[in-house]
C-alpha positions in Angstrom: 0.0 0.0 0.0 1.5 3.3 -1.1 1.2 6.2 1.4 1.6 9.8 0.2 2.5 12.8 2.3 2.4 16.3 0.9 4.4 19.3 2.2 5.4 22.8 1.2 2.1 24.6 0.9 1.6 28.1 2.3 0.6 31.7 1.5 2.4 33.8 -1.1 1.7 37.0 -3.0 0.9 37.2 -6.7 4.0 36.4 -8.7 5.6 34.4 -5.9 6.8 30.8 -5.9 6.3 27.7 -3.8 7.6 24.2 -4.0 5.4 21.3 -3.1 6.8 17.8 -2.2 5.1 14.4 -2.2 6.9 11.8 -0.2 5.9 8.2 -1.0 6.3 5.2 1.2 5.7 1.7 0.0 6.4 2.9 -3.5 6.6 0.0 -5.8 9.2 1.5 -8.1 9.5 2.9 -11.6 6.6 3.1 -14.0 4.1 4.4 -11.4 2.3 7.6 -12.4 2.4 10.3 -9.7 0.3 13.3 -10.1 -0.6 16.6 -8.5 -4.3 17.6 -8.3 -5.9 20.7 -6.8 -9.3 21.6 -5.6 -10.6 25.0 -4.9 -13.8 25.5 -2.8 -16.9 24.7 -4.9 -14.8 23.3 -7.8 -14.1 19.8 -8.9 -10.7 18.3 -8.3 -8.5 18.9 -11.4 -5.2 17.5 -12.6 -2.3 19.9 -12.5 0.8 17.8 -13.5 1.9 14.2 -13.6 5.1 12.2 -14.1 6.4 8.7 -14.6 9.7 7.1 -15.5 9.6 5.1 -18.6 11.4 1.8 -19.4 14.0 3.9 -21.1 14.6 5.7 -17.8 13.4 9.0 -19.3 10.9 11.0 -17.3 7.6 11.8 -19.0 5.6 14.7 -17.8 2.1 16.1 -18.3 0.6 19.5 -17.5 -2.7 21.2 -17.6 -2.6 24.1 -20.0 -3.0 26.8 -17.3 0.3 25.8 -15.6 2.5 24.4 -18.3 4.8 27.5 -18.6 4.9 28.1 -14.8 5.0 24.8 -13.0 7.6 22.0 -13.2 7.1 18.5 -11.9 10.1 16.3 -11.1 11.0 13.1 -9.5 14.1 12.2 -7.5 16.4 9.4 -8.6 15.2 7.2 -5.7 11.6 7.7 -6.9 10.5 8.4 -3.4 9.7 12.1 -3.8 7.9 14.0 -6.5 8.2 17.8 -6.4 6.0 20.5 -8.0 7.9 23.8 -8.4 5.3 26.5 -8.9 6.3 29.9 -10.2 4.5 33.1 -11.1 1.6 32.1 -8.9 -1.7 33.9 -9.2 -5.0 33.9 -7.2 -6.5 31.3 -9.6 -3.8 28.8 -8.2 -5.3 29.0 -4.7 -6.5 25.5 -3.8 -5.8 22.4 -1.7 -3.1 20.5 -3.6 -3.1 16.7 -3.5 -0.6 14.1 -4.5 -1.9 10.9 -6.1 -0.4 7.7 -7.4 -1.4 4.7 -9.5 0.5 1.5 -10.3 0.9 2.1 -14.0 2.3 4.8 -16.3 0.7 8.1 -17.0 -0.8 8.7 -20.4 -2.0 11.8 -22.1 -5.6 10.6 -22.1 -6.1 9.7 -18.4 -3.4 11.3 -16.3 -5.8 14.0 -15.1 -8.7 11.7 -14.2 -9.4 11.5 -10.5 -10.9 8.0 -10.8 -7.7 6.5 -12.2 -5.8 7.0 -9.0 -6.1 4.7 -6.0 -3.7 6.4 -3.6 -4.1 9.9 -2.3 -2.4 12.2 0.2 -4.2 14.4 2.7 -3.4 17.6 0.8 -1.5 20.9 1.4 -3.1 24.3 1.1 -1.8 26.9 -1.3 -3.1 30.5 -1.0 -2.1 33.3 -3.4 -3.1 36.8 -2.5 -3.1 40.0 -4.5 
């Protein structure tokens, strides 16, 4: 059973940066898709970014359009931590951010689908003020 713990949330002003981390225990190794989702009050949970390591050892990443030029997802070599570097934050980025994992690779069609993930963290709050 994979357990996920997020950290790094907080409050920043518009244009600021935050780095979120997702620490995984019981991680089964390469090939797992790990994603960041976010949910603002009254809104559905949406995929922000996802990453997996392919059989060629390359990392494959996926982003929702609104963050693609501002956020960067990465995974450490031990595959125990996935980081989301968030730059040029704006109030629309305010939400609870969740880390999620599933025991297969990400793909462009399903990486952002909540129902495709079986493991979730408790979330970390990000607040961007103007």
